[in-house]
C-alpha positions as CSV (number, residue, x, y, z in Angstrom):
1,M,-3.7,-2.5,8.5
2,P,-1.1,-4.6,8.2
3,V,1.6,-4.8,5.9
4,V,1.2,-5.8,2.0
5,R,4.1,-8.4,1.1
6,F,4.1,-9.1,-3.2
7,Q,6.7,-11.4,-3.5
8,L,7.6,-14.7,-5.7
9,P,5.6,-17.8,-4.0
10,R,7.9,-20.1,-2.0
11,S,7.4,-22.4,-4.5
12,A,10.2,-20.8,-6.3
13,Y,13.2,-22.3,-4.2
14,L,12.3,-25.5,-5.9
15,A,13.7,-24.0,-9.0
16,V,16.8,-22.6,-6.5
17,L,17.3,-26.3,-5.5
18,F,16.8,-27.6,-9.0
19,L,19.4,-25.4,-9.9
20,G,21.7,-26.2,-7.0
21,L,21.5,-29.9,-8.0
22,G,21.7,-29.3,-11.9
23,L,25.6,-27.9,-11.7
24,T,26.4,-30.6,-9.6
25,P,27.3,-32.7,-12.5
26,L,29.5,-29.5,-13.3
27,V,31.8,-29.6,-10.2
28,R,34.5,-32.1,-10.4
29,S,37.2,-30.6,-9.4
30,S,37.4,-28.5,-6.2
31,T,37.9,-25.2,-8.2
32,L,34.8,-25.1,-9.8
33,I,33.0,-25.1,-5.6
34,P,32.4,-22.1,-6.3
35,L,29.6,-22.3,-9.0
36,Y,27.3,-22.8,-5.6
37,L,27.4,-19.0,-5.4
38,I,24.9,-19.3,-8.4
39,P,22.0,-21.3,-6.1
40,V,22.1,-18.9,-3.3
41,A,22.5,-15.4,-5.1
42,V,20.0,-16.1,-6.6
43,G,17.7,-17.8,-4.0
44,I,18.5,-14.5,-2.1
45,F,17.4,-12.5,-4.6
46,V,14.1,-15.0,-3.9
47,A,13.9,-13.8,-0.2
48,R,15.1,-10.3,-1.2
49,R,13.1,-9.2,-3.5
50,A,9.6,-7.3,-2.8
51,T,7.0,-4.6,-2.9
52,L,5.8,-4.3,1.0
53,V,2.3,-1.7,1.0
54,D,0.9,-0.2,4.7
55,A,-1.0,3.1,5.6
56,Q,1.6,5.1,4.9
57,R,3.7,4.2,2.6
58,V,5.1,2.0,-0.4
59,R,8.7,-0.2,-0.2
60,V,10.4,-2.0,-3.0
61,Q,13.4,-4.0,-2.1
62,A,15.9,-4.6,-4.5
63,L,18.6,-7.5,-3.7
64,L,20.9,-4.9,-2.2
65,G,18.8,-1.5,-1.3
66,S,15.4,-0.6,-0.8
67,R,13.2,2.2,-1.4
68,S,10.0,3.9,0.3
69,V,7.9,6.4,-1.2
70,P,5.3,7.9,0.9
71,W,1.4,8.0,-0.2
72,V,1.2,11.7,0.5
73,D,4.1,11.8,-2.7
74,V,2.5,9.2,-4.9
75,R,0.4,11.5,-7.8
76,G,-1.3,7.5,-10.0
77,V,-0.5,4.6,-10.8
78,L,1.5,3.8,-14.6
79,I,0.4,0.9,-16.1
80,R,3.2,-1.6,-17.7
81,P,3.2,-3.6,-20.9
82,R,2.3,-6.9,-20.0
83,G,0.4,-5.7,-16.2
84,A,3.4,-4.8,-14.5
85,V,2.6,-1.9,-12.2
86,A,4.8,1.6,-11.4
87,L,3.7,4.3,-9.6
88,V,4.0,7.7,-10.4
89,E,5.8,10.5,-7.8
90,R,4.7,13.9,-7.4
91,G,8.5,14.5,-9.8
92,G,7.3,12.6,-12.7
93,S,9.5,9.8,-12.1
94,S,8.1,6.5,-11.7
95,L,8.9,3.3,-9.1
96,R,8.2,0.3,-10.6
97,L,6.5,-1.6,-8.5
98,P,7.8,-6.2,-8.1
99,Y,5.2,-8.6,-8.2
100,V,2.4,-6.4,-8.6
101,R,0.1,-6.7,-11.3
102,V,-3.0,-5.5,-12.5
103,R,-5.7,-6.9,-10.0
104,H,-3.5,-5.6,-6.6
105,L,-5.3,-2.5,-7.9
106,P,-8.0,-2.6,-6.1
107,L,-6.5,-4.4,-2.6
108,L,-3.9,-0.8,-3.5
109,A,-6.3,1.9,-3.8
110,E,-7.8,0.0,-0.1
111,L,-4.6,0.4,1.5
112,S,-3.6,3.7,0.6
113,S,-7.0,5.4,2.1
114,G,-8.4,6.8,-1.1
115,R,-5.2,8.5,-2.7
116,L,-5.4,5.5,-5.7
117,P,-9.0,5.4,-7.3
118,N,-10.6,1.3,-6.8
119,P,-11.1,1.2,-10.3
120,A,-13.5,-2.1,-9.1
121,A,-15.5,1.0,-7.2
122,E,-15.0,3.9,-10.6
123,G,-15.7,1.6,-13.4
124,D,-13.2,3.8,-15.3
125,V,-9.0,4.2,-14.3
126,A,-8.0,7.2,-13.8
127,V,-4.2,5.9,-14.3
128,L,-1.6,6.4,-17.5
129,T,-0.1,3.5,-20.1
130,D,3.5,3.5,-20.8
131,G,4.6,6.5,-23.0
132,Q,1.4,8.5,-22.5
133,T,1.7,12.2,-20.7
134,D,-1.0,13.5,-18.9
135,E,-1.9,15.5,-22.1
136,D,-1.9,12.8,-23.9
137,G,-4.7,10.4,-21.8
138,P,-6.9,10.3,-18.6
139,Q,-5.9,12.4,-15.6
140,I,-3.0,11.2,-13.5
141,S,-5.5,11.3,-9.6
């Protein structure tokens, strides 16, 4: 199965362009030219930050590194406020999945080969909301 990439849309580069253009009036001398490094850094962030999901693992890329979690180490998902999604690992730690939202849970369930429940098929999602533990609410599958 192919790798699915969750990231900002390409139109985010327009914001980077406008940031660079907006800095232009401020750069009146050669000593202020390093201000142009700000939009360059933001552009690199937009290009690099993503969540990559395939049948074997979930990989989160950050600006300066990445972290992979095999599906066998995933206990379930954690739904955070405003629809953010995090993986709950066997050890109890959670890994936030940038740009993955609740509406993407059926796709995650399909990519996990059944290790995560499909909320569209089951009707009741076995997830924890932020602040809940296993004893407080639904069981993590």
